[in-house]
N, C-alpha and C positions, 0 to 999 in steps of 0.2 A: 505578441510579441511569440516565441518560441516556443515557449511551458505552455502557455495558453492553450497555443494551434495542437499541442501534441492530446493536450486532457479534450479537444473538441477530438482528436480520434480514438482516444483512447472510451471514451462514449458511444461513438457509433462502436466500440468492437464488440464490449461486453454488451449494447444495443441486438447485435443478430447472434451472442451467444452466451446469455445472463450468468453461466456459471465458468467465466472466462475468465477465473483469478489475474493473470500476470497483469488481463488491461484496469482493475481494480490494481492493484498494488502499482502500474507503473503511474495510474492515476496519482495515489495516495504520491508515491516519488516526486513527481514538477509540481503536486502543492508542497511536498519539504522542501525544494528546491525555489519558492517563491516565498517561499518563508513563512504559509501560514500550516503553524501546529496544528492547528484546531480542525482544519479540512484534514490535513495527511492523515489526523489520527484515528480523524469518524471513518474515512472509505479502506485505510486499512483495517481498521477494527470491524466496522457495519457491512462492508464490502464485499472489500479478499477475504477476510477471512472466512465470514458465509458462504461463498464459491465455492473454496477450497473444499470445503464439507461437503458440499453437493457436488464435485468435481469427483471426492473420493480419489485422492491418488496420483491421478491426471497432472499435475504441475510439481511434481518433488522439490526440485530448486529455489520456484515461487513460495511452495513451505516455510525452507529457510532462511528465504530474503525478506519472510515479512516478521524474521524475530531480527534481523540487520534492520528493517527501517525501525523499528519497537521501539530499540534498543536506542538510534541514531533519536525518535526523536526526547526521548527517555531524556538522553544528555542533554536535547538542548533545553529541556525546560530543568534541568537541573538536579534532576532528579539520580545522580551518579549510578548509585546501590541498584536501582532497576534497571537501571540502562543495563550494566553489569550480571542480569541477574537471564536478561535475553540474551549478549552476546552470548 
């Protein structure tokens, strides 16, 4: 599928720059669109967020987009209160 191909491209991007936070976030977004909440949550929390810390403010939009995705994932999991905290 197109989303699985996109994941491969995001993998290639982060292999060239391990601090490229948008690549990890977009990989997490692709998994969310594939309805794989577990993988989406893993990549946003264990890859995108640490990359944001390492990149020291280089990707401000990605920083806010992380909260949006985390809110969406929480809402999908039925945790509306937690979702609202992220939004």
